[in-house]
C-alpha positions, 0 to 999 in steps of 0.5 A, a space after each residue: 920168551 924173555 922180559 915176558 910176564 912168567 905168572 900173574 899177579 894181583 895186587 891185594 888193594 888196587 882198585 881200576 875205575 872205568 867210564 863204562 863197562 871195564 870190557 870196553 876197555 881191556 881184557 879181563 881174567 878171573 883166577 881159577 878158583 875164583 870169581 873176581 876179575 882182574 884185568 889182563 893189563 898190568 898196572 903201566 899198561 892200564 894207566 896208559 890207556 887212560 884207566 884211573 888206578 887206586 891203591 886202597 890199604 887196610 889200616 888196623 889203627 883205624 879200628 884200633 881207634 874206633 875201638 878206643 873210641 866206644 871204650 871212651 863213650 862207655 867209660 866217660 859219661 861226659 864224653 858220651 858224645 865223643 867222635 874222632 874228629 875231635 881229637 884237636 891238632 894242637 894239644 901241648 900234652 900230645 906233642 909232649 909225648 911225641 917229643 919224649 919218644 914214648 910212642 909205643 903204640 902211635 900210628 907210625 912212630 913206633 921204631 926206635 930209629 923213630 923215637 929217637 928222631 922225635 927226641 932229637 927233633 922235638 915236634 912241636 905242631 902237626 905240620 912238623 909230624 907230618 914232615 917227620 912222616 915224610 922224610 922217615 925213609 931211607 934216602 931222605 933220612 940224611 936230611 934228618 939230623 939237617 932238618 932238627 937242626 934248623 929247627 932248634 935253630 942252630 943252623 941257618 935257613 937259605 934259600 936259593 931264591 927269597 921267592 921260595 921261601 914261602 914254599 920252604 918255610 914250613 920244612 925250614 928249608 928242605 924240599 920234602 914233599 913232591 908238592 914243594 918241587 912243583 910249587 918250585 917250579 911253578 913259582 920260579 920255572 913259570 909252569 903251570 900246575 898241570 906241567 909242573 906235573 909232568 916235570 915230577 914224574 920225570 924227574 922220578 923217572 930220571 930219563 936224561 933226554 926228558 931231563 934235558 928238555 925240562 931242564 931247557 923249559 925251566 930255564 926260559 921260565 926262570 930268565 922271564 921271572 928275573 933270574 940267571 941261568 947258572 941260579 936257574 940250573 943250581 935250583 933245577 938240580 936242586 929239585 932234581 935230587 928232591 924230587 927222586 925221594 920227595 914224598 906225596 905230602 897228603 899222603 904223608 898228611 892222612 898218616 901224621 893225622 892218624 899219628 897225631 890222634 893216636 898220641 892225644 888218644 895215649 896222652 889222654 885216655 891211656 887205659 882205653 887206648 893201650 886195650 883198644 891196642 892189645 885187642 887188635 893184637 890178640 894173636 901177637 904174643 911179642 906184640 902183646 908183651 911190649 904194650 902190657 910192659 908200656 902200660 905198666 911204664 904208665 902207670 896201668 894196671 893189667 889185672 888178670 884174666 877172669 872166667 867172672 869178669 873178662 870177655 873176647 877182648 881186653 877191657 878198659 875197667 877205669 881210666 887205671 886198669 886194664 883187664 886181660 883178655 880171655 881170647 888172649 889166653 893160648 888154646 881158647 878161641 872165640 866159640 869157647 869164650 862166648 859161650 862162656 860169656 853166655 853162661 855168665 849172663 844167663 846165670 850169674 857168676 861161677 861158683 867153682 870149677 864144678 858150676 862152670 862146667 855144668 853150666 857152659 855149652 859142651 859142644 864149644 869148651 873141652 878139657 884143653 880150653 879149661 885147662 889154659 884158663 886154669 894156667 892163666 889164673 882166670 879162675 882165681 876169684 873162684 879159687 886161688 888153689 891153681 895146682 888143685 884145679 889143673 888136676 880137677 879139670 878131668 872131674 869137672 869134665 866128666 861131671 858135666 858130661 854127666 848132668 848133660 846125660 841127666 839133663 833131659 830125663 824125666 822120673 816118676 818123682 820129678 814133681 817131689 822135692 829132690 834130695 838126690 840129685 848128682 851133687 858135684 863131686 870135691 876136687 881133692 886138694 893139691 899142694 900149692 904151686 910154688 912161685 916158679 912153677 906158677 909163673 912157667 904154667 902161666 907162661 904156657 897159657 898167655 906167652 910171658 909171664 903176667 901176674 909176677 916176674 920169674 926173678 921174684 921166685 929168688 930175688 930176696 936171696 939174690 939180692 944179698 949177693 948181687 944187689 944192683 938191679 939192672 936198671 940202676 947198672 953203672 960203668 965200672 971198672 971193677 967185676 961185679 955181679 949181675 942176675 936175671 931172668 934169660 929173655 932172649 939169647 943171640 949168636 952173632 958173628 962179630 969181628 972177633 968171633 962169635 958171641 952171644 947177645 943174652 938178654 936179661 931181665 929182671 922186675 927193674 928191666 932188661 939189659 943186653 949182656 955179650 958172653 964171647 966165644 972163649 966163653 961161649 963154647 963153656 956155658 952153652 948149655 946153660 943159656 936157655 930162657 927162663 933160666 935164672 944166671 948169675 953173671 960176672 962182668 965188666 960194664 961199660 958205657 955203650 957209645 951206640 945205645 947210650 946204656 951200658 953193655 956188660 961183657 962177661 966173664 964168668 956164667 953161672 946158675 943159682 946152684 952153681 952160685 950157692 955152692 961158690 959163695 955160700 957159707 952154709 944151709 942153715 935149718 931150722 927145726 922145732 925139735 926133731 922126735 927123730 933123725 930119720 927124716 933129715 937123714 933122709 934128705 941128706 942121703 938123697 942130696 948128698 953133693 958128689 965131689 968134695 967142694 961142689 955142696 955146701 954143709 948143714 947147719 941145724 938150729 934146734 929149739 924145744 922146750 924154751 932152749 936152743 942148739 946149734 948143729 953144725 954138721 961139716 961133713 954132710 955136704 949138700 948139692 944146694 940146689 931148689 929140690 934140696 932146700 924144698 926137701 928141707 923146707 919140709 921138715 923146717 919151720 916157718 921160712 927156716 930153710 936159707 943159704 948163708 951168704 957171708 955178706 959184702 964178703 962174698 963180691 971179695 972172695 968171688 973176685 978172688 976165685 
């Protein structure tokens, strides 16, 4: 049994072509439960019997290009006849975009390694892109630095024989393509093109006896062209080296064409292009977040989903704005979104949650869909209080059911004016969510935060003790305080034991921080996604990424930071009819240990008189819940932690 196929595999895109009925040439087989025929011979055997085999690839990029073209034709009357074939291959803006490495969503050029290579190579013509697509693979990658140096003129280009210049000039003297290997065999070794293709195959398979035979043939042909045996051997060795990982140029050119087309769209029609990319990545939250961040970095506006405007896909409203897709909200589904659009187009915009529930086809939406839409902010144009809407979803669903029941009933007095119809019940107002809860609920529905940043909930306070945004962090020997929201935590085995790589985010950008094993065991419980953390440590230049790496000495939650750096909690009140509510807050939020809390300072104002009471003995936990309870008693924006400015950092280092 050894060496026999263990099971039958089928190539997803392999297509066989024969000059007549396939059964005249090879036996066929259908997998159980399928009517599709596949050959019983494997890929090598079908070629050996003389059949032609093609592999057809399906590329999402082709759909993206077509969608983007549709958007352009719709949004720009002057480009109503736009076709992808109109895209020029020598557009300066496209090559500048690629040379900057600004290639998120650009076909084949997206990876970080590829972006770095583009910045180094600075491509400025179509042939450069073909070569880079061919070179960026294991093996030929080693040639990239030399390619970049030669293109920049920093390395001299030498050809073993002057006749090779015509073949290798476009790739700066480096053999990149299989076609070049074949052309060298033709120009130097006197091969026919058919023979050169057999030589290329032999080189690719590395069969020693075939190679020895071809070396002789090549040497004889070279001698006829006036080339000495040593030089012929040197050129043959060079060809052999490159044939091993030479890439098919026609394949690389087809990919490079799509790369240049996508780069052109990104450079000239970014909203239409990015909306098309997002629509194809509808179910891939991680990819969507990357695309949304990139769109915003380009200066585009991504506006929240809206039941009164949106549709299943992402929509470029104008040249600078993309509306978020209703279909990208988790828990909706295509049937539900199409039902919403149908109801809206039939009878106009929705005026309330009740109106929405009554008009949209009940067989295609349910409570879960409504809750997801509310959390995502899709009803903000109808009622901005998401808390009230979410609490009222159950009532809306019941109201819709009643409307459906009454719809089919006729009555004796139906022809008279109807004043008794079932009026939509009013929703009971709820206190609006604070920013943190609003964004947390949004993340549940969308997969990430769209309408703000979790850091915004405490940005004003945090900047008083950690003033430097993450994107502006610079190398320093002195300990620094930084703060951000935890975006990701990876535990890796380093040279000095386990370390945690904690990715922090604030409005300005992201930063990877390193928590060593000694500290990791103590703070592991704090390293949770979406938590606001304050880190103390030292920033060092990172030679590998070219940015900054931050080595962490200490990790605190915001509450712990307030307890360490804060001096007191200040509450401004407009007179108190009774001290009882304040005493209740003090009792229920008292700190459990001596130094774990902050003293309270009450600023009273009544009838033109003012007084400040420092209640040193009352120490409160400085948590968000404590501050929220105090805010219920205080004047507008009348609760804050008092920090002592720059002294806070000096004090922290002293700790």
